[in-house]
SERO-4910 file (N, C-alpha, C, O; in steps of 0.05 Angstrom, whole numbers):
BEGIN
 pado doro    nc1    nc2    nc3   cac1   cac2   cac3    cc1    cc2    cc3    oc1    oc2    oc3
  Met    A     17    -24      0      0      0      0     18     25      0     38     25     14
  Thr    A     10     45    -16     26     70    -16     14     89      5     -8     85     15
  Leu    A     30    110     11     21    129     31     -5    143     24    -22    147     41
  Asp    A     -8    150     -2    -33    163    -10    -57    144     -8    -79    152     -1
  Gln    A    -53    119    -15    -75     99    -12    -82     96     17   -106     95     24
  Ala    A    -63     95     35    -68     93     63    -82    118     74   -101    115     89
  Ala    A    -73    141     66    -85    166     75   -114    168     66   -132    178     80
  Arg    A   -119    159     42   -146    161     30   -166    145     47   -190    151     47
  Arg    A   -157    124     61   -175    108     78   -186    124    102   -204    115    115
  Tyr    A   -174    147    107   -183    163    130   -201    186    122   -209    202    139
  Ile    A   -207    188     97   -225    210     88   -251    209    103   -263    187    106
  Gly    A   -260    232    113   -284    234    129   -280    233    159   -298    240    174
  Val    A   -257    224    168   -251    223    197   -251    252    207   -239    269    194
  Pro    A   -263    258    229   -264    285    240   -236    296    246   -218    281    253
  Trp    A   -234    323    243   -209    336    251   -209    340    281   -228    348    293
  Arg    A   -186    334    293   -182    339    321   -153    344    327   -136    328    320
  His    A   -146    367    339   -119    373    346   -106    351    363   -118    342    383
  Leu    A    -83    342    355    -68    320    367    -83    293    364    -75    273    378
  Gly    A   -103    291    347   -117    266    343   -100    245    330    -84    250    312
  Arg    A   -103    220    340    -87    198    330   -104    173    326    -93    150    329
  Ala    A   -129    176    320   -147    153    317   -170    161    299   -174    184    292
  Arg    A   -186    141    291   -209    146    273   -229    164    286   -247    175    273
  Ala    A   -228    167    313   -246    186    326   -239    215    320   -255    233    324
  Gly    A   -214    220    310   -205    247    303   -176    248    298   -160    235    312
  Leu    A   -168    263    277   -140    265    268   -134    294    263   -151    310    254
  Asp    A   -108    302    267    -98    327    256    -80    319    233    -76    296    227
  Cys    A    -68    339    220    -52    333    196    -28    315    201    -21    298    185
  Ile    A    -15    319    224      8    303    231     -2    274    238     11    255    230
  Gly    A    -24    272    252    -35    246    259    -42    231    234    -38    206    233
  Leu    A    -53    244    214    -60    230    189    -35    218    176    -35    195    168
  Val    A    -13    234    175     12    224    163     23    201    179     32    181    168
  Leu    A     22    203    206     33    182    223     17    156    220     29    135    217
  Leu    A    -10    158    220    -26    134    217    -24    121    189    -23     97    186
  Ala    A    -23    138    169    -19    128    141      8    114    139     10     93    126
  Ala    A     29    125    150     55    113    150     54     86    165     65     66    155
  Arg    A     41     86    188     39     61    203     25     40    187     33     16    187
  Asp    A      3     48    173    -11     29    156      6     18    133      0     -3    122
  Cys    A     27     33    126     45     24    105     69      8    117     87      0    102
  Gly    A     68      3    143     89    -13    156    112      4    165    133     -7    171
  Ile    A    109     30    167    130     48    176    123     60    203    104     75    205
  Ala    A    138     52    223    133     63    250    149     89    253    173     89    246
  Thr    A    138    109    264    152    134    269    144    145    296    121    141    305
  Asp    A    162    159    309    156    170    335    136    193    332    136    207    311
  Asp    A    119    196    351     99    217    352    110    242    365    120    241    387
  Pro    A    109    265    351    121    289    362    103    303    382    111    324    393
  Ala    A     79    293    388     61    306    407     74    307    434     89    289    441
  Pro    A     67    327    450     49    349    444     62    371    429     87    374    430
  Tyr    A     47    387    415     56    410    401     33    430    400     10    423    405
  Ala    A     40    455    394     20    476    393      2    472    369      8    457    350
  Arg    A    -20    485    368    -39    483    346    -26    490    320    -33    478    299
  Glu    A     -8    509    320      8    515    296     37    507    302     51    523    315
  Pro    A     46    483    294     72    473    301     94    492    292     91    507    272
  Ser    A    117    491    306    140    507    298    150    499    271    154    475    266
  Ser    A    154    518    253    163    512    226    189    498    226    193    478    212
  His    A    208    507    242    235    494    243    232    466    254    244    447    243
  Arg    A    217    463    275    214    436    288    200    417    269    208    393    267
  Leu    A    180    426    255    165    409    236    183    400    214    184    376    208
  Arg    A    197    419    201    215    412    179    238    393    188    245    374    174
  Ala    A    249    399    212    271    382    222    261    354    228    275    335    222
  Gly    A    237    352    239    226    325    244    221    310    218    226    286    217
  Leu    A    210    324    198    206    311    172    232    302    160    233    279    149
  Ala    A    252    319    161    278    312    149    291    288    164    307    274    152
  Ala    A    285    284    189    296    262    204    283    235    196    296    214    197
  Ala    A    259    237    186    244    212    180    240    208    150    234    185    141
  Leu    A    243    229    134    237    228    105    259    242     89    275    257    101
  Asp    A    259    238     64    278    252     46    264    275     33    242    271     21
  Glu    A    276    299     34    264    322     21    268    319     -9    290    311    -18
  Val    A    248    325    -25    250    324    -54    241    351    -65    224    365    -53
  Pro    A    252    359    -88    243    384   -100    213    383   -106    203    362   -115
  Leu    A    198    405   -103    170    405   -108    163    395   -136    143    381   -140
  Ala    A    180    403   -155    175    395   -183    177    365   -187    166    354   -207
  Glu    A    190    350   -169    193    322   -171    174    306   -152    175    281   -151
  Ala    A    157    320   -138    138    307   -120    119    290   -135    110    297   -157
  His    A    112    267   -124     92    249   -136     74    238   -115     78    241    -91
  Ala    A     53    224   -125     34    212   -106     47    196    -84     65    180    -89
  Gly    A     39    201    -60     50    188    -37     70    205    -22     78    198      1
  Asp    A     79    227    -33     97    245    -19     82    262      1     58    268     -2
  Val    A     96    271     22     84    288     43     89    317     34    112    325     30
  Leu    A     68    333     33     70    361     26     70    378     51     56    372     70
  Val    A     85    400     50     86    419     72     75    446     63     82    456     41
  Phe    A     57    456     78     43    482     72     48    502     94     51    495    117
  Asn    A     50    527     86     52    549    105     24    555    116      4    555    101
  Leu    A     24    561    142      0    573    155      9    600    164     24    602    183
  Gly    A      1    621    150     11    647    156     40    648    147     46    644    123
  Leu    A     58    655    165     87    658    157    103    633    159    125    632    149
  Tyr    A     92    612    172    109    589    178     97    563    168     72    560    165
  Ala    A    114    544    162    105    517    154     92    504    178    103    502    200
  Gly    A     67    496    175     52    485    198     30    466    190     13    460    207
  His    A     30    457    165      8    439    157     20    419    138     36    425    121
  Leu    A     10    394    141     19    372    123     -4    360    108    -27    360    118
  Gly    A      2    349     85    -18    334     70     -3    313     54     22    313     52
  Val    A    -17    294     42     -5    273     26    -14    278     -3    -38    281     -9
  Leu    A      5    279    -21      0    283    -49    -13    258    -61     -3    236    -56
  Gly    A    -34    262    -75    -48    239    -88    -55    245   -116    -48    266   -127
  Ala    A    -68    227   -129    -80    231   -155   -110    226   -151   -118    203   -147
  His    A   -126    247   -152   -154    245   -145   -168    224   -163   -167    226   -187
  Pro    A   -180    204   -150   -191    181   -166   -214    189   -184   -218    177   -205
  Ala    A   -230    209   -177   -252    217   -194   -244    238   -215   -253    236   -238
  Tyr    A   -228    257   -207   -221    279   -225   -195    274   -241   -190    288   -260
  Arg    A   -179    254   -233   -154    247   -246   -135    271   -248   -122    276   -268
  Val    A   -134    286   -226   -115    309   -224   -100    306   -198   -108    291   -180
  Ala    A    -78    320   -195    -63    320   -170    -81    330   -148    -96    348   -151
  Ser    A    -78    316   -125    -96    323   -102    -79    323    -77    -56    314    -76
  Val    A    -91    334    -56    -79    333    -29    -99    320    -10   -122    328    -10
  Ile    A    -90    301      5   -106    288     25    -96    298     52    -72    295     59
  His    A   -113    311     67   -104    324     92   -127    326    112   -150    328    105
  Ala    A   -119    326    137   -137    332    159   -137    362    162   -117    374    172
  Tyr    A   -158    374    154   -159    403    150   -179    416    169   -203    413    166
  Ala    A   -168    432    188   -185    444    208   -208    460    197   -231    457    207
  Pro    A   -204    477    177   -227    492    166   -250    474    155   -273    483    155
  Arg    A   -244    450    146   -264    432    136   -274    413    158   -294    399    155
  Arg    A   -260    413    181   -266    397    205   -265    367    200   -278    351    214
  Arg    A   -250    358    180   -248    329    175   -224    324    155   -213    343    144
  Val    A   -218    299    150   -199    291    130   -213    293    103   -234    281     99
  Val    A   -200    307     85   -212    311     58   -191    306     36   -166    306     42
  Glu    A   -200    301     12   -183    300    -11   -194    321    -30   -217    320    -38
  Glu    A   -177    339    -38   -185    360    -56   -164    365    -77   -140    361    -72
  Pro    A   -172    374   -101   -152    379   -122   -131    399   -112   -137    419    -99
  Leu    A   -106    393   -117    -84    410   -108    -87    438   -120    -79    457   -107
  Ala    A    -98    440   -144   -101    466   -157   -120    485   -141   -119    509   -145
  Thr    A   -137    474   -123   -155    491   -108   -141    504    -84   -153    521    -70
  Ile    A   -117    496    -79   -102    507    -56    -82    528    -66    -69    524    -86
  Asp    A    -80    550    -52    -62    572    -59    -34    561    -62    -22    551    -43
  Ala    A    -24    562    -86      3    550    -92     25    563    -76     45    551    -71
  Gly    A     21    588    -67     41    602    -51     44    590    -24     64    595    -10
  Thr    A     25    574    -15     27    562     12     42    536     12     51    526     33
  Leu    A     46    524    -12     60    498    -14     90    504    -14    100    517    -31
  Thr    A    104    494      7    132    501     10    152    478     10    176    483     10
  Gly    A    143    453     10    162    431     10    148    405      5    124    402      7
  Ala    A    165    385     -1    156    358     -6    176    339      6    201    343      3
  Phe    A    166    317     18    184    297     30    174    270     22    150    266     18
  Arg    A    193    251     19    186    224     10    195    204     30    216    206     43
  Leu    A    178    183     34    185    161     52    211    149     42    215    146     18
  Arg    A    229    142     60    254    129     53    248    101     44    232     87     57
  Ser    A    260     92     23    255     65     14    273     46     30    294     53     40
  Gly    A    264     22     32    279      2     47    262    -23     49    238    -22     44
  Pro    A    274    -45     57    260    -70     58    241    -71     82    249    -63    104
  Gly    A    217    -82     78    198    -88     99    192    -66    118    200    -43    114
  Pro    A    178    -73    140    172    -53    161    198    -42    173    216    -57    179
  His    A    198    -16    177    221     -4    189    212     19    207    189     27    207
  Arg    A    231     30    222    225     52    241    238     77    231    262     77    226
  Ala    A    223     98    231    235    124    224    237    141    250    222    136    269
  Ser    A    255    159    250    258    176    274    236    196    276    220    199    257
  Ala    A    235    211    297    212    228    304    207    249    282    225    262    272
  Met    A    181    253    275    173    275    258    168    299    276    146    301    288
  Gly    A    187    316    279    184    339    297    194    334    324    181    339    344
  Ala    A    218    323    326    230    314    352    228    336    373    231    360    367
  Arg    A    223    327    397    220    347    419    246    359    427    247    375    445
***
């Protein structure tokens, strides 16, 4: 299973800050659970503020994933978005099954649930980075996303 396929299984789950279950997820929780569903265990960076530290978020992602140029991002990569001035939101890049366009699967507070929406509907200026799961054999453990 790919990360985008795993993330898509959570569409409709309610948004909840620090959520880590089908009862409620935030954007980091969605990525953590989707990665777990793909056989990749990663440390949970919780607790964190409602708007995580940009530096801490990026450092945590870099510890567990490989950064890739935005132009080379593909389905299954983790996207980083700015909230205001700082990187503070994650989503998983997908290919929307109905519209056949690039999409983002994310636990989005304004929508109050996990959604998949065409990437083109999101302000391109807010997209600031892309990270890819490290390849390797079988289940493995990644270091903390957003280490304390």
